[in-house]
N, C-alpha and C positions, 0 to 999 in steps of 0.2 A: 566579464561577470560586475561591473562595476554596474549597468542597466541590471541585472541582475539582482542584485543587494540594493538600488536604489526604487525597484519595483516590489520587491518585498517591505520595505520601509513604508511603501501605503497600503499594500495587502494586508499585512499583519493586522496593523490598528481596526482597519476594517473589520475582518473576521472578528476578532475580539468584540469590538462592538455589538457587531451582527449578531455573534454567536455564543456569546458571553462561557467558551468553554470552560470545562470544569478537567484535571489535568492529573491523574493518577498517577504514579510509580515513573514520575522520567527520573529518577535516580537509576533504574536499573537498566537505563541505556548506555550504553558504555561512553566514555565523551570520547576516545580514539580509537582508532585501529576499525577496521573492517566489520560491520555490522547488518545483519539481515533483520527487517522490521516486518513481521507478518501479519498481516490485520483482515479483518473477517471487511464485508462487502457489499454493504448497502444503500449508497449513494453513489453517485458521481464525483461530491467532495469529499471522500473520505480520504482520496488521497492528494486531498491541497489542504484539507484542515490538520494531518498529520505531520507535516513540514514545517507546519506553522507552530506547530504547541511542542514540539520533539525540540530536547536541550541542542541538539545539531541537524544541519543540513541533510535532507533524507532526498534521495533521487528516485524516482518513480517512472518507469517508461508511461508513455501518450502517446497515443494514436496521431500520425501525421494532420489527419484530417481535422483535427482538432484545434491544431493552429490555423485552418482554413475557411471555418466557420463563416458566414456574413453577419452583419447586423448587431444591434447589443450584445446578443448573447456570447455570441464570435470574439465580441473585443473584450467582454468580461473574461473569457475564457482565457483567451491568449492571455491575459494580465496577469491571472491568477498562476498560470501555467507558467510562464515565465520568471513570477515572481519566488513559484519555490522549486528553479530548477528542473522541473521536467524534461525529459529528455525526447526528442518526436523521434517518431521511427517509423518507416515507410507501411504503410498498410500491410502489402505481403509479406514485409521481415515483422510488423507484429504478429500475423497470422501463423508464423513460424515460428512454433515453441523453441525449438534449438536457435535460431536465430537470435530470439529475445533474452534467452539464458546466457547466448556466449557475451552480449552486450552487459547482461545486470553482473558477469564472473569480472568483466572491466571494469564494473565502476566500484568491487570492494577488492580487486588485485593493486587499486591506487590506494586503500585504506580508507572508503567512504563508507557510506552508509546507503544500506539500498533495498526502497521498500517495498513489497508484494500482497499483493492479492490470491493467496490459494485457490479460494473457489472459480479465480476467474474472472467468472457474472456477477454483475449485483442482484445480491436477493431480491426477489418480486413478492415472498411470502413474508420474511424476514426471520423463517430457518436461517438456520446456517449450516451449509454445503459440505459435502465430501473436498477436500483440498487433491489437488492436484500436483503430480510429486515435484514438480520441478524446483518447489523451494528445498525441498530436501537434498534434489542434487545439488544446486547452490551450495546449501551448508556442508556438505561430504565434500565439494570438489574443492568448494574456498577454505575452509577449516573456518570459516564465521560463525560467530554465535548469533543467535535465531532468539529476537525479540519478541513475543508477543504482543498485540494489541487489539484491543477493541474502542470501536468508534460506536456511541449511541447517540443517537436525535438527531441524524445526518436523514434517516430518509423520512421524516417529518418535515424537515424543514427545504428536501428540496428530493421529493419520492423520483421514480420512474416514469419521465416525461413530464417532469414539469420545467418551464424553457427558463427562468432563473431560479433562485434560494430565497427564503422568504427569511424574516429573522425566528430565533428561537436557541432552545437552549443544548448544547453539545456537551458530551463526554467521552475522554477520550484514556484508555487508561494501559500502562505500559507495563506486563508481567516481568515477573524473572527470566534471567536469560537460558536457552537451551542448549544444549552444546552436542556436535553427533560428531563422531568419527569412523569412518570405515575402515572394519579390523587391516585390509591388505590392503588401504591403497586404493579401492576400486567400489563406488555408490554403488551395489548390484540393486534390483529391483526391488525383492525384498526387503530388501535394507532403506528403500527410500519409500516404502511405502509405511512400514513400520514407524521411521521416523518424521513423515505428513500427518500419518493421526497422529500423534504425539501431540505438534506443533498444533492443529486444528483443537484437540482436545482443549490445552492451555487457553487457547485463544474463545474458546465457547464458554471457558470457566471466568473468564472474567467479560464477557456480554451477557451471559446468560439467556441463550437462545437454544431454542429447540433446534438439535439436527434434524436433518434429513439424511437421507441410507444416503444416496446416489449421487453424481455431479450434477451442476447445473447448467443445463444444457441451452439456457442463453447466450447468441452470441453477443450480445452488445456487455460491454464493459462497462 
């Protein structure tokens, strides 16, 4: 934990210098207890920037292969992921949706904040895609509130395929928490779909993105 804290002390000021983030709605994030931060996904930077500007630590899952990349890009990525307490997940586990959700559920059971991109993969065209229902399963199973989050500008700073980010301005907006409850304690499929659509609508309201009516099928996250 000391290593993570020390790394964060380096990464956070550097991020503020390079990206000059504007942060809106931080008061919407509960300071204690389990909470899910559900965000749009337009750049690899998203899951690094959100924990740096949130009012409390936020854990995202990160593919273990990110920690193994060679060269300067690999070192920068490892430093950033370590600084934001990302949780490395083996490739097979990452691709197993239920295995990833169980890891997330454990984070929430310990009263922590967990970040998730319901779209799955990054948007290549700027639209916001249909959300996958894992986010609703987490909310309904854990009872944790969901804070919708919109990140803007990261797609210009580090678009898909870019080796390293470039300086620029980023905006992060946190919306009011959403709460969901399964009537019989079991999050059925129809309820998960309805809750997920509500979460995505809240994110879209914050981001102003044009909606896509289908899932984002790109495999890269």
